[in-house]
N, C-alpha and C positions, 0 to 999 in steps of 0.2 A: 323636211318631212313634217306634216301636221301632227300636233299632239292633242288635238281636240280640246284645247283650253285647259288640260289637266296640268297643274304645276304645283305639287305639294311643297310646303315650306321646308327648306333644307334642314333647318335646325330642329324640326319637330319630329314626331314619331309617326309611323304608319298607323293605319286604322287598327291594326292588331295590337299596337302598343309595345312591340318587341323589336321589330326591324326598323332601323333608321329610315326616314323618308327618302333620303337621297338614294339609298339602296333600292327601295321599292320603286322609286321613279326610274332608276337606271334599268332595273329588270323589266319594267313596263315598256320602256323605250326599246329594249332589246326585242321584246316580242313584236312590237310594231315594226321594227327594222327587219326582223326575220320575215314578217308577213309581206312586207313591201319589197323584199329582195335586195335591200340596200346593204352596203358594206359596213360591218361593225367597227366602231372605233376601239382604241386600246382600252379606254375606260369601260366601255360596254362589255368587251370580252372579259375583263377582270371581274366585273360585277356578275357576269353569267357564271364564270368558273367558281366564284365564291358561293353563289346561290346553290350550285350543284353540290359543292362540298358540304354545305350546311345540311342540305337535304339528305345526303348520304349518311351524315352523322346521326340525323334524326332516326333514320331507318335502323342504323346499327344499335342505337340505344333501346329501341323497342324490343330487340332480341335479347337484351341482357336481363338477368334476374335482378341484379343490383346495378343500376345505371351509373353508380358512382365508383365502381371498381375500375381502376386504371389498367393499362397494358400489363402483361405479366412481368416485364422487366421492372416496372415501377411498383409492383406490389411488395410489401414487406412480409417476409415469412418469419414468424416467431418460433424459435427453436428453444427447447428447454436445455439449460446447460448440463454438462455432465457432472457427476459427483465431485465435490470440492475435496482436494487433498493438498496438504501443505508441501512445499518444496522440501526435499530431503536435506537435512542440515549436514554439511560436510565437516570433516575434521580439519582443524588448523594445526599443522605439524610444526614441531620444534620452535615454539614461541617462547621467548624469554619472559619468565614470570618474576615479578617483584612482590615484596610483602608490604601490605599497608593495613591499617586498623582503625576502627572507630575511635575518634578522639585524638588521633595523631596530631601533634603540634606541627606548625609549619617549619620547614628547614630550607637550607640552600637549594637542595635538589627538589624539594616538594614545598613550594611556597604557599600552597593552599591547605588550610587546616581541614581535618576530617571530622570536625564536630558536626558539620552538616554535609549532606550529599547533594548531588546535582538535582535530585528529585525529592529530597526530604530535608527541609531546613532545620529540623529538630532530631536529626539522626541519633546523636549520642544520647539525648534524653530518652528517645523511644527505645533505644537499645538497652538502656538501663545503666549506662556508665561507660567508663574507659575500658576498652577491650585490650588489656595489657598484653603485649606480644611475648613477654617472658614469664610472667607470673600466671601460671595456668593450672587448672584443675580439669584433667581430661581435655576435652576440646572447648572448654569454656574458660573465661577469666576466673581467677581464683577468688576474687573479691565478691562476686555476685552471680546469680543465675540470669543469663541474658533474656530479655523479653522478645528479641528478634533473633532470627537465624544467625548463628556465629559462622556459618559456612557462607561466605559472600565473596564477590569478586567485583572488579571494575574493568570495563572495556572502553576503548577510546571513541565512543560515539554517544552523543546526546540527541535523541529524536525530537527534543523540544527547543524552540528558539525563545530565549528569555522566559521560559516557563509558560508561555501564552499560547503558542501554536506549534504545529509540527513543521519540521524542516520540509522544504519543497520535495526533496527526493524520498522522504520517509515512506510514503505509501508505495513507492516503486521498488525499493531495495529491501525493505523489511518483510520477510516471507509471511509472517503472521499478522501484518498490520491490520487488515480489515477484520480478521476474526477476533482480534483483541481490542479493537477501537472502541473507546468509551467517550469520545468527544474531544474537542480542542483543549489543549492544555493538560491533558492526561497522558502520561507516558505509556507506551505499549512495550517498552523495554524494561522498565523497573520491575524487579522480582522475577524476571525470566530465568528459567533453570538452565544450568550449564554443566556439562561433564568435563572434568579435568583429569587427564591421564599422565602418569609418570611411573615408569618401570613396573608395569603390570598392575598398578593400583589406580582406581578411578574414584575420585571424590565428586560429589554433587553439591553445587552451590547456587545461590541466587545472585543475579545481576543487581547490585545495589547502588553503584556509583559510576562515574565517568573518569577514565584515565587508563593508562598513564600518558601524560603529556598532551595528547590530542583530544578533541571533542567531536570531530566529524570525519573520522577515518573509516567511512562506510565501505570502501572497496576491500579493506582488510577484514572488517568485522562480518560483513554479509556475503562477500564474493570470494573470500579465500585468498586474497592477495597478501603480500608480505606487509607487516606493520610499517607505518611511516617511520623513517629514520629519526632517531632521537638520541639524546646524550647518555642514555642508560642501556647500552648494548641493544638498542632497537626493541626495548621491552614492549610487549603487546597485551599484557594482562597483569592486573594487580590481584593478589589473592590474600585472603585473611589468614591470621595465625592458625585457625582451626583447619583450613584447607592445607596449609603448610605442614602442620603436624600429621594430618591423616596421610599425606603423600610422603612423609618422612624426609622432608627437605630441611636442610640446615641453613639455607639462605636462598638467594636468588638461583633459579635453575631453569632449564628448558622443559616445557610441558607440551602436551597436545590437548586441544580442547574443542568442543563443539556444543551447539545448542541442543537441548532435548526438550521434549514435551513433558509436562508434569507427570503424565501417566507412565512415562518411561523411567521415572526416578525410583530406584529400588529402596527397600528398607535400609536404614543406616542411622548414624548419629544425627543426620539432618532430617530424619523422618517426622519429627514433631512439627515441622513447618511445611509439610506437604498438605495442601488444603483438601485434596481429593485422593487419598491413598488408594492404591489398587486393591481390589477385593480378590483378585486371582493372581497367581504367580506370573510374572512377566519375564521374558528372556533378558539376560543381562545385556547392557549396552555393549555392542561389539567393539573390541579394542582396535586401534589402528594397526596396520600391518607391522609385524615385528614387535608388537606390544606384549 
């Protein structure tokens, strides 16, 4: 079939500068083939189908207000999230509580001294001295007025690794992680408020240290599982002398506890250390069943 001497360079562009010359040449050949009644080759049929598809897309784009909008299934629909609300903090029932105090010296059962905490290397200094467990004046040590809250506890989870970054699971298991996040290396657990219940009395204390025994028992601390087995009757919380005395405990005993928001903390001997005291009366923290 004569091509009238027209043979565009295959690697070049068509006169329009958009369609490759091999495609222009193929389409031109198709038109000549159709005019002459010859049978199209496979390559020619593919080129014709491609040209028809391109033309249909051109026509479709002309009808769009915004030609860059994709098919409906490919479009991203932005929806505003619902109002944020923290997960409800459940009670941990019948947990063995042990007594610890600021400045406690290491012992066979407690090899770590409490002059520093997991989050405060100068805990005893900032507290004001040794929080003597027997020499007391009310809920404070007899020798001095504490500079920090004497109502404190320890739980077996540290959200920081070597004090530099958060544990990989921290953002997933700590309900308040993102609402309290202040950057890497800053604990979101330190100073968190906790309610501790025993025999109808509820004390409120701040999470100041990590223990007893474990440092990463997040299934117990945040999901309500049983504390990890340990040598001290599977103890799951350390409480200060002030908490012990408020709950009228003579030694280690079973308690119930749960996390609370600061606005839920009612007035009490711990009230001096509430940073944002409630201006209106709040309902008391509901006691566990049978409390």
